[in-house]
C-alpha positions as CSV (number, residue, x, y, z in Angstrom):
1,X,0.8,-30.7,91.8
2,X,-3.0,-31.4,91.9
3,X,-4.0,-34.7,90.4
4,X,-7.3,-34.8,88.5
5,X,-10.0,-37.1,89.6
6,X,-11.4,-39.6,87.1
7,X,-14.6,-37.5,86.9
8,X,-12.5,-34.4,86.0
9,X,-10.5,-36.4,83.4
10,X,-13.7,-37.7,81.9
11,X,-15.1,-34.2,81.7
12,X,-12.0,-32.4,80.4
13,X,-10.8,-35.1,77.9
14,X,-14.1,-36.3,76.7
15,X,-17.1,-34.1,77.4
16,X,-15.3,-30.7,77.0
17,X,-12.9,-31.7,74.2
18,X,-13.8,-30.4,70.8
19,X,-11.9,-33.1,69.0
20,X,-13.4,-36.0,71.0
21,X,-17.0,-34.7,70.5
22,X,-16.4,-34.2,66.8
23,X,-15.0,-37.7,66.4
24,X,-17.9,-39.2,68.4
25,X,-20.5,-37.4,66.2
26,X,-18.7,-38.6,63.1
27,X,-18.7,-42.2,64.4
28,X,-22.4,-42.0,65.2
29,X,-23.1,-40.5,61.8
30,X,-21.3,-43.3,59.9
31,X,-22.8,-45.9,62.2
32,X,-26.3,-44.8,61.3
33,X,-25.3,-45.0,57.6
34,X,-23.9,-48.5,58.1
35,X,-27.1,-49.7,59.8
36,X,-29.3,-48.2,57.1
37,X,-27.2,-49.9,54.5
38,X,-27.6,-53.3,56.2
39,X,-31.4,-52.9,56.3
40,X,-31.8,-51.2,52.9
41,X,-34.3,-53.9,51.8
42,X,-36.8,-52.6,54.4
43,X,-36.7,-49.2,52.6
44,X,-37.3,-50.6,49.1
45,X,-41.1,-50.1,49.2
46,X,-40.5,-46.6,50.5
47,X,-38.2,-45.8,47.6
48,X,-40.6,-47.3,45.1
49,X,-43.3,-45.0,46.5
50,X,-41.1,-42.0,46.3
51,X,-40.1,-42.8,42.7
52,X,-43.8,-43.0,41.7
53,X,-44.8,-39.7,43.2
54,X,-41.6,-37.7,42.6
55,X,-42.2,-36.8,38.9
56,X,-45.7,-35.1,39.3
57,X,-44.5,-33.4,42.5
58,X,-41.4,-32.1,40.8
59,X,-43.3,-30.8,37.8
60,X,-45.9,-29.2,40.0
61,X,-43.2,-27.6,42.2
62,X,-41.5,-26.0,39.3
63,X,-44.8,-24.5,38.1
64,X,-45.6,-23.5,41.6
65,X,-42.5,-21.3,42.0
66,X,-43.4,-19.6,38.7
67,X,-47.0,-19.0,39.4
68,X,-47.2,-18.5,43.2
69,X,-45.8,-14.9,43.2
70,X,-48.6,-13.9,40.9
71,X,-51.2,-15.5,43.1
72,X,-49.7,-13.9,46.2
73,X,-49.4,-10.5,44.6
74,X,-53.0,-10.3,43.4
75,X,-54.3,-11.6,46.8
76,X,-52.2,-9.1,48.7
77,X,-52.7,-6.1,46.4
78,X,-56.3,-6.4,45.3
79,X,-57.7,-9.2,47.5
80,X,-58.4,-11.4,44.5
81,X,-59.3,-14.9,45.8
82,X,-56.6,-17.4,45.2
83,X,-59.0,-19.8,43.4
84,X,-59.9,-17.2,40.8
85,X,-56.3,-16.3,40.1
86,X,-55.3,-20.0,39.8
87,X,-58.2,-20.7,37.4
88,X,-57.2,-17.8,35.2
89,X,-53.6,-18.9,35.2
90,X,-54.6,-22.5,34.3
91,X,-56.6,-21.2,31.4
92,X,-53.7,-19.1,30.1
93,X,-51.4,-22.1,30.4
94,X,-53.8,-24.2,28.4
95,X,-53.9,-21.5,25.7
96,X,-50.1,-21.3,25.7
97,X,-49.8,-25.1,25.3
98,X,-52.3,-25.1,22.4
99,X,-50.2,-22.4,20.7
100,X,-47.0,-24.3,21.3
101,X,-48.6,-27.5,20.0
102,X,-49.7,-25.7,16.8
103,X,-46.5,-23.7,16.1
104,X,-43.4,-24.9,18.0
105,X,-44.0,-28.6,18.1
106,X,-44.5,-29.1,14.3
107,X,-41.3,-27.1,13.6
108,X,-39.3,-29.2,16.1
109,X,-40.8,-32.4,14.8
110,X,-39.8,-31.5,11.2
111,X,-36.3,-30.5,12.2
112,X,-35.9,-33.6,14.4
113,X,-37.1,-35.9,11.5
114,X,-34.7,-34.1,9.1
115,X,-31.8,-34.5,11.6
116,X,-32.5,-38.2,12.0
117,X,-32.8,-38.7,8.3
118,X,-29.5,-36.8,7.5
119,X,-27.6,-38.1,10.5
120,X,-26.0,-41.0,8.6
121,X,-24.6,-38.6,6.1
122,X,-23.3,-36.3,8.8
123,X,-21.8,-39.3,10.6
124,X,-20.0,-40.5,7.4
125,X,-18.6,-37.0,6.8
126,X,-17.4,-36.8,10.3
127,X,-15.7,-40.2,10.0
128,X,-14.1,-39.2,6.7
129,X,-12.8,-36.0,8.3
130,X,-11.4,-37.8,11.3
131,X,-9.8,-40.4,9.0
132,X,-8.2,-37.7,6.9
133,X,-6.7,-36.2,10.0
134,X,-5.6,-39.6,11.3
135,X,-3.7,-40.3,8.1
136,X,-1.8,-37.1,8.2
137,X,1.9,-38.0,8.2
138,X,2.5,-35.5,10.9
139,X,0.1,-37.3,13.2
140,X,1.0,-40.9,12.5
141,X,1.7,-41.6,16.2
142,X,-2.0,-40.8,16.9
143,X,-3.3,-43.1,14.1
144,X,-4.1,-46.0,16.4
145,X,-5.8,-43.8,18.9
146,X,-8.0,-42.2,16.2
147,X,-9.0,-45.7,14.9
148,X,-9.8,-46.9,18.4
149,X,-11.9,-43.8,19.0
150,X,-13.8,-44.2,15.7
151,X,-14.6,-47.8,16.5
152,X,-15.9,-46.9,19.9
153,X,-18.0,-44.1,18.6
154,X,-19.3,-46.3,15.8
155,X,-20.2,-48.9,18.3
156,X,-21.9,-46.5,20.6
157,X,-23.9,-44.7,17.8
158,X,-24.7,-47.7,15.7
159,X,-28.2,-48.1,14.6
160,X,-28.3,-51.6,16.0
161,X,-27.3,-50.5,19.5
162,X,-29.7,-47.5,19.4
163,X,-32.5,-49.8,18.2
164,X,-31.9,-52.4,20.9
165,X,-31.9,-49.7,23.5
166,X,-35.3,-48.4,22.4
167,X,-36.8,-51.8,21.6
168,X,-37.4,-52.8,25.2
169,X,-41.2,-52.9,25.3
170,X,-41.3,-53.0,29.1
171,X,-39.2,-49.9,29.4
172,X,-41.2,-48.1,26.8
173,X,-44.5,-48.9,28.5
174,X,-43.1,-47.8,31.8
175,X,-41.9,-44.5,30.4
176,X,-45.2,-43.8,28.6
177,X,-47.2,-44.8,31.7
178,X,-45.1,-42.5,34.0
179,X,-45.3,-39.6,31.6
180,X,-49.1,-40.0,31.3
181,X,-49.6,-40.2,35.0
182,X,-47.3,-37.2,35.6
183,X,-49.2,-35.1,33.1
184,X,-52.5,-36.2,34.5
185,X,-51.8,-35.7,38.2
186,X,-49.4,-32.7,38.2
187,X,-52.2,-30.1,37.5
188,X,-54.2,-31.4,40.5
189,X,-51.1,-31.3,42.7
190,X,-50.2,-27.8,41.4
191,X,-53.8,-26.5,42.1
192,X,-53.8,-27.5,45.7
193,X,-50.2,-26.3,46.2
194,X,-51.1,-22.9,44.9
195,X,-54.4,-22.8,46.9
196,X,-53.1,-24.1,50.3
197,X,-49.3,-24.0,50.0
198,X,-49.0,-20.9,52.2
199,X,-50.5,-22.9,55.0
200,X,-47.8,-25.6,54.8
201,X,-45.1,-23.7,56.7
202,X,-47.2,-23.1,59.9
203,X,-48.4,-26.7,59.8
204,X,-44.9,-28.1,59.6
205,X,-43.5,-25.7,62.2
206,X,-46.0,-27.0,64.7
207,X,-44.1,-30.3,64.8
208,X,-41.1,-28.6,66.4
209,X,-41.0,-27.9,70.2
210,X,-42.7,-24.7,71.3
211,X,-39.5,-22.9,72.0
212,X,-38.1,-23.8,68.5
213,X,-41.2,-23.1,66.4
214,X,-40.3,-19.5,65.6
215,X,-36.7,-20.3,64.5
216,X,-37.9,-23.4,62.7
217,X,-40.5,-21.4,60.8
218,X,-37.7,-18.9,59.8
219,X,-35.6,-21.8,58.7
220,X,-38.4,-23.1,56.4
221,X,-38.9,-19.6,55.0
222,X,-35.2,-19.2,54.2
223,X,-35.1,-22.6,52.5
224,X,-38.3,-21.9,50.5
225,X,-37.0,-18.5,49.5
226,X,-33.6,-19.9,48.3
227,X,-35.2,-22.7,46.3
228,X,-37.8,-20.4,44.8
229,X,-35.2,-17.8,43.7
230,X,-33.0,-20.5,42.2
231,X,-35.8,-22.3,40.3
232,X,-37.4,-19.1,39.0
233,X,-34.0,-17.7,38.0
234,X,-32.9,-20.9,36.2
235,X,-36.1,-21.3,34.3
236,X,-36.3,-17.6,33.3
237,X,-32.7,-17.6,32.2
238,X,-33.1,-20.9,30.3
239,X,-36.1,-19.5,28.5
240,X,-34.3,-16.4,27.3
241,X,-31.2,-18.4,26.3
242,X,-33.4,-20.5,24.1
243,X,-35.0,-17.4,22.6
244,X,-31.6,-15.8,21.9
245,X,-30.1,-18.9,20.3
246,X,-33.3,-19.4,18.3
247,X,-33.2,-15.9,16.9
248,X,-29.4,-15.9,16.4
249,X,-29.3,-19.3,14.6
250,X,-32.3,-18.4,12.5
251,X,-30.7,-15.1,11.4
252,X,-27.4,-16.7,10.4
253,X,-29.1,-19.6,8.6
254,X,-28.0,-22.4,10.9
255,X,-29.6,-25.8,10.3
256,X,-32.2,-27.0,12.9
257,X,-32.2,-23.6,14.6
258,X,-35.3,-24.1,16.8
259,X,-34.3,-27.6,17.8
260,X,-30.8,-26.5,18.8
261,X,-32.2,-23.5,20.6
262,X,-34.5,-25.7,22.7
263,X,-31.6,-28.0,23.5
264,X,-29.5,-25.0,24.6
265,X,-32.3,-23.8,26.9
266,X,-32.7,-27.2,28.5
267,X,-28.9,-27.6,28.9
268,X,-28.7,-24.2,30.5
269,X,-30.4,-25.7,33.5
270,X,-26.9,-27.1,34.2
271,X,-25.0,-24.2,35.6
272,X,-21.7,-23.1,34.0
273,X,-21.4,-26.1,31.7
274,X,-24.8,-26.4,30.1
275,X,-24.5,-23.8,27.4
276,X,-21.1,-25.1,26.3
277,X,-22.5,-28.7,26.2
278,X,-25.4,-27.4,24.0
279,X,-22.9,-25.7,21.7
280,X,-21.3,-29.0,20.7
281,X,-24.0,-30.3,18.3
282,X,-24.3,-26.8,16.8
283,X,-20.6,-26.6,16.1
284,X,-20.6,-30.1,14.6
285,X,-23.5,-29.2,12.2
286,X,-21.8,-25.9,11.4
287,X,-18.5,-27.6,10.5
288,X,-20.4,-30.0,8.3
289,X,-22.0,-27.0,6.6
290,X,-19.0,-24.6,5.9
291,X,-16.3,-22.8,7.8
292,X,-18.3,-19.6,7.4
293,X,-21.2,-21.1,9.2
294,X,-18.8,-22.1,12.0
295,X,-17.7,-18.5,12.4
296,X,-21.3,-17.3,12.4
297,X,-22.2,-19.8,15.1
298,X,-19.3,-18.7,17.3
299,X,-20.4,-15.1,16.8
300,X,-24.0,-16.0,17.9
301,X,-22.6,-17.8,20.9
302,X,-20.4,-14.8,21.9
303,X,-23.3,-12.4,21.6
304,X,-25.6,-14.7,23.6
305,X,-23.0,-15.2,26.3
306,X,-22.4,-11.4,26.6
307,X,-26.1,-10.6,26.9
308,X,-26.7,-13.5,29.3
309,X,-23.8,-12.7,31.6
310,X,-24.0,-8.9,31.5
311,X,-27.8,-8.4,31.4
312,X,-30.1,-11.4,32.0
313,X,-28.3,-13.4,34.7
314,X,-27.5,-10.3,36.9
315,X,-31.1,-9.1,36.6
316,X,-32.8,-12.4,37.2
317,X,-30.3,-14.4,39.4
318,X,-27.9,-11.9,40.9
319,X,-25.9,-13.7,43.6
320,X,-28.8,-14.7,45.7
321,X,-27.4,-18.1,46.7
322,X,-24.1,-16.4,47.7
323,X,-22.0,-19.1,46.3
324,X,-18.4,-18.7,45.0
325,X,-17.9,-19.9,41.4
326,X,-15.2,-22.3,42.6
327,X,-17.6,-23.8,45.1
328,X,-20.3,-24.1,42.5
329,X,-18.0,-25.9,40.0
330,X,-16.7,-28.3,42.7
331,X,-20.3,-29.1,43.8
332,X,-21.3,-29.8,40.2
333,X,-18.3,-32.1,39.6
334,X,-19.0,-34.0,42.8
335,X,-22.7,-34.2,42.1
336,X,-22.1,-35.5,38.6
337,X,-19.9,-38.3,40.0
338,X,-22.6,-39.3,42.5
339,X,-25.9,-38.7,40.7
340,X,-25.1,-38.2,37.1
341,X,-27.3,-35.8,35.2
342,X,-29.9,-35.5,37.9
343,X,-27.2,-34.9,40.5
344,X,-25.9,-31.9,38.4
345,X,-29.4,-30.5,38.0
346,X,-30.3,-30.7,41.7
347,X,-26.8,-30.1,43.1
348,X,-27.0,-26.3,43.6
349,X,-30.5,-26.2,45.3
350,X,-29.6,-29.1,47.6
351,X,-26.3,-27.5,48.5
352,X,-28.1,-24.2,49.3
353,X,-30.6,-26.1,51.6
354,X,-27.8,-27.9,53.3
355,X,-25.8,-24.7,53.7
356,X,-28.8,-22.9,55.3
357,X,-29.4,-25.8,57.7
358,X,-25.8,-26.2,58.7
359,X,-25.4,-22.4,59.3
360,X,-28.5,-22.4,61.5
361,X,-27.5,-25.4,63.5
362,X,-23.9,-24.1,63.9
363,X,-25.2,-20.7,65.1
364,X,-27.4,-22.4,67.7
365,X,-24.5,-24.6,68.8
366,X,-22.4,-21.5,69.2
367,X,-25.0,-19.9,71.5
368,X,-25.5,-22.9,73.7
369,X,-22.0,-24.4,73.8
370,X,-19.3,-23.4,76.2
371,X,-16.7,-23.9,73.5
372,X,-17.6,-20.7,71.7
373,X,-18.4,-18.4,74.6
374,X,-15.2,-16.5,74.0
375,X,-16.1,-16.0,70.4
376,X,-19.5,-14.8,71.2
377,X,-18.1,-12.4,73.9
378,X,-15.5,-11.0,71.4
379,X,-18.1,-10.5,68.7
380,X,-20.4,-8.7,71.2
381,X,-17.6,-6.5,72.4
382,X,-16.6,-5.5,68.8
383,X,-20.3,-4.7,68.1
384,X,-20.4,-2.5,71.2
385,X,-17.2,-0.7,70.2
386,X,-18.6,-0.1,66.7
387,X,-21.9,1.3,68.1
388,X,-19.9,3.6,70.4
């Protein structure tokens, strides 16, 4: 029996062992995280800088993915200069904003003021309904739980707590300042993104080694395409959801129809759960109105969901991210636990980017690693047999 030399043992049990290599990589990964956690104070100025520039870049990026296809199409089809197209689009956006400020905003303002004014009455009616249910003899064993829930809700929605939350002058000033700076700087960022954004990919790809530049450029294109499809799809679907709910609620006479429709459109940015979350305030208001209105609201919701799932989403979104619904739901649940609302909103595009990068890295590892040579050979043989 041949005894292995120490060099052969080192090579077979460490360098050529999948489990060992995997564990070493995991150890190095968590070691890096541990070190960064210990020196996190060094990164505080960096995170402050990111927090300052993130809102205008995010707003500009959303508009970029909506407007850039028009700019590219006109330049490619009729050789229209990008600056001319961008200027025309900016003028159209200004006109659209003026129209919204003169029509939509006053309606939303009136409905919001009416809702705030009537909210105490709605809240008292809701409390009375809950108390009536709680005192039902058939539900006596839930009486304590109902009372506890009412006290918690009353504490959470009390005017004093809401007033104290809004009364922080420092926070209010920071929000106003950030909003003003975002609205002021985002158009300039958007202009140069539309004008020179197509030059970004070649410029970034040059940082990669020469032999990897082509594959790295392809990786950047795939990431950009995935994000663009998702952002455009979500915004377009959210717009039509708001339109459908606005029309439906207005036709059935639901209170605060436009306000509820806008909330539904915004909540629709959260995949799967957004529309159902937006339905809750509409159901509460419908219950306070009458049982007939509750039925009408449910009918509007059923019609909207049918049109959205059967017509709008397949046309706009399709399955371009190639994600299974179970995967999407699990990603959203995990992201909500980690990052709250922002985690839910950004979970799907971040997952899509990570998925593309991992697939590319794993494909490269399969090609260069001796661990997967048998897999590559088998795949090549099957392809040859199919061609024959």
